[in-house]
C-alpha positions as CSV (number, residue, x, y, z in Angstrom):
1,X,-20.9,1.3,2.2
2,X,-20.8,0.6,-1.6
3,X,-20.2,-3.0,-2.6
4,X,-17.2,-3.2,-4.8
5,X,-16.2,-6.9,-4.9
6,X,-16.1,-8.0,-8.7
7,X,-16.2,-4.2,-9.7
8,X,-13.8,-3.0,-12.4
9,X,-10.6,-1.4,-11.0
10,X,-11.9,2.0,-12.5
11,X,-15.1,1.8,-10.5
12,X,-13.5,0.6,-7.4
13,X,-11.0,3.6,-7.7
14,X,-13.9,6.1,-8.2
15,X,-15.8,4.7,-5.3
16,X,-12.6,5.1,-3.1
17,X,-12.1,8.6,-4.3
18,X,-15.6,9.4,-3.5
19,X,-15.3,8.1,0.1
20,X,-12.0,9.8,0.8
21,X,-13.2,13.2,-0.3
22,X,-15.3,13.1,2.9
23,X,-12.7,11.5,5.1
24,X,-10.3,12.9,7.8
25,X,-7.1,14.7,6.8
26,X,-4.2,12.5,6.4
27,X,-6.0,9.9,3.9
28,X,-5.4,10.3,0.2
29,X,-5.9,8.3,-2.9
30,X,-2.7,7.9,-4.8
31,X,-3.0,8.0,-8.7
32,X,-2.3,5.2,-10.8
33,X,1.3,4.9,-11.8
34,X,2.2,3.1,-15.1
35,X,5.8,2.8,-14.3
36,X,7.7,-0.3,-13.4
37,X,7.7,-1.3,-9.7
38,X,11.4,-0.8,-9.3
39,X,11.4,2.5,-10.4
40,X,8.5,3.6,-8.2
41,X,10.1,1.9,-5.1
42,X,13.3,3.6,-5.6
43,X,11.6,6.9,-5.9
44,X,9.5,6.3,-2.7
45,X,12.7,5.6,-0.8
46,X,14.4,8.6,-2.0
47,X,11.2,10.5,-0.7
48,X,11.9,9.0,2.6
49,X,8.5,6.8,2.5
50,X,8.0,3.7,4.3
51,X,7.5,1.7,1.1
52,X,4.9,0.8,-1.7
53,X,1.9,-1.6,-1.9
54,X,1.2,-2.9,-5.2
55,X,-1.5,-5.0,-6.7
56,X,-1.5,-7.1,-9.7
57,X,-3.2,-5.0,-12.5
58,X,-5.8,-7.7,-13.8
59,X,-6.9,-9.3,-10.6
60,X,-10.1,-8.7,-9.0
61,X,-10.8,-7.2,-5.5
62,X,-11.3,-9.7,-2.6
63,X,-11.1,-8.9,1.0
64,X,-8.3,-10.6,3.0
65,X,-4.8,-11.5,2.2
66,X,-4.0,-12.6,-1.4
67,X,-0.8,-13.1,-3.6
68,X,-2.2,-10.2,-5.6
69,X,-1.0,-7.8,-3.2
70,X,2.7,-7.1,-2.8
71,X,4.2,-4.9,-0.1
72,X,7.8,-3.5,-0.3
73,X,9.4,-1.7,2.8
74,X,12.1,0.7,2.6
75,X,14.6,-0.5,5.1
76,X,15.8,3.1,5.8
77,X,12.5,4.5,6.6
78,X,12.3,5.4,10.7
79,X,9.1,3.3,11.0
80,X,10.5,0.2,9.3
81,X,13.6,0.5,11.4
82,X,11.6,0.8,14.5
83,X,9.5,-2.3,13.5
84,X,12.7,-4.3,12.8
85,X,14.3,-3.4,16.2
86,X,11.0,-4.4,17.9
87,X,10.9,-7.8,16.1
88,X,14.7,-8.3,17.0
89,X,13.9,-7.5,20.7
90,X,11.1,-10.0,20.6
91,X,13.4,-12.6,19.3
92,X,15.9,-11.9,22.1
93,X,13.4,-12.5,24.9
94,X,12.2,-15.8,23.5
Protein backbone atom coordinates (compact mmCIF):
# COMPACT_ATOMS: atom_id res chain seq x y z
CA UNK A 1 0.00 0.00 0.00
CA UNK A 2 1.25 3.46 -0.86
CA UNK A 3 2.30 5.75 1.98
CA UNK A 4 0.56 9.09 1.62
CA UNK A 5 1.04 10.77 5.00
CA UNK A 6 2.65 14.12 4.33
CA UNK A 7 1.98 13.94 0.57
CA UNK A 8 0.20 16.80 -1.17
CA UNK A 9 -3.55 16.67 -1.64
CA UNK A 10 -3.11 16.16 -5.40
CA UNK A 11 -0.74 13.24 -4.90
CA UNK A 12 -3.10 11.62 -2.38
CA UNK A 13 -6.02 12.02 -4.79
CA UNK A 14 -4.01 10.49 -7.65
CA UNK A 15 -3.01 7.54 -5.46
CA UNK A 16 -6.60 7.02 -4.34
CA UNK A 17 -7.89 7.21 -7.93
CA UNK A 18 -5.37 4.56 -8.96
CA UNK A 19 -6.44 2.25 -6.11
CA UNK A 20 -10.14 2.72 -6.81
CA UNK A 21 -9.77 1.85 -10.49
CA UNK A 22 -9.04 -1.71 -9.31
CA UNK A 23 -11.72 -1.79 -6.59
CA UNK A 24 -15.10 -3.47 -6.37
CA UNK A 25 -18.16 -1.81 -7.92
CA UNK A 26 -19.79 0.73 -5.65
CA UNK A 27 -16.66 2.63 -4.65
CA UNK A 28 -15.79 5.80 -6.49
CA UNK A 29 -13.72 8.92 -6.15
CA UNK A 30 -15.71 12.14 -6.20
CA UNK A 31 -14.11 15.04 -7.94
CA UNK A 32 -13.05 18.06 -5.92
CA UNK A 33 -15.82 20.67 -5.71
CA UNK A 34 -14.75 24.28 -5.41
CA UNK A 35 -18.18 25.48 -4.24
CA UNK A 36 -19.17 26.65 -0.80
CA UNK A 37 -20.07 23.82 1.56
CA UNK A 38 -23.63 24.98 2.16
CA UNK A 39 -24.47 24.83 -1.57
CA UNK A 40 -22.87 21.40 -1.93
CA UNK A 41 -24.79 20.11 1.10
CA UNK A 42 -28.14 21.48 -0.17
CA UNK A 43 -27.52 19.84 -3.55
CA UNK A 44 -26.58 16.52 -1.91
CA UNK A 45 -29.81 16.63 0.10
CA UNK A 46 -31.87 17.33 -3.06
CA UNK A 47 -30.21 14.28 -4.63
CA UNK A 48 -31.28 12.18 -1.63
CA UNK A 49 -27.71 11.50 -0.51
CA UNK A 50 -26.89 10.73 3.13
CA UNK A 51 -24.73 13.84 3.41
CA UNK A 52 -21.26 15.13 2.71
CA UNK A 53 -17.80 14.81 4.24
CA UNK A 54 -15.43 17.74 3.87
CA UNK A 55 -11.80 18.29 4.74
CA UNK A 56 -10.08 21.57 5.45
CA UNK A 57 -8.33 22.40 2.18
CA UNK A 58 -4.85 23.22 3.46
CA UNK A 59 -4.61 20.48 6.07
CA UNK A 60 -2.32 17.46 5.84
CA UNK A 61 -3.64 13.93 5.96
CA UNK A 62 -3.21 12.02 9.19
CA UNK A 63 -4.98 8.83 10.19
CA UNK A 64 -7.71 8.89 12.78
CA UNK A 65 -10.18 11.58 13.74
CA UNK A 66 -9.26 15.23 13.55
CA UNK A 67 -10.93 18.63 13.51
CA UNK A 68 -9.96 18.93 9.83
CA UNK A 69 -12.77 16.57 8.78
CA UNK A 70 -16.40 17.67 8.88
CA UNK A 71 -19.41 15.40 8.34
CA UNK A 72 -22.87 16.81 7.60
CA UNK A 73 -25.80 14.38 7.54
CA UNK A 74 -29.03 14.86 5.58
CA UNK A 75 -31.76 14.40 8.22
CA UNK A 76 -34.23 13.29 5.52
CA UNK A 77 -32.08 10.44 4.14
CA UNK A 78 -33.48 6.98 5.04
CA UNK A 79 -30.19 5.73 6.51
CA UNK A 80 -29.83 8.82 8.70
CA UNK A 81 -33.45 8.51 9.89
CA UNK A 82 -32.87 4.85 10.70
CA UNK A 83 -29.73 5.76 12.64
CA UNK A 84 -31.65 8.40 14.60
CA UNK A 85 -34.44 5.91 15.38
CA UNK A 86 -31.92 3.33 16.60
CA UNK A 87 -30.20 5.94 18.79
CA UNK A 88 -33.57 7.01 20.17
CA UNK A 89 -34.44 3.39 20.92
CA UNK A 90 -31.16 2.91 22.79
CA UNK A 91 -31.89 5.97 24.92
CA UNK A 92 -35.33 4.58 25.82
CA UNK A 93 -33.83 1.27 27.04
CA UNK A 94 -31.45 2.93 29.50
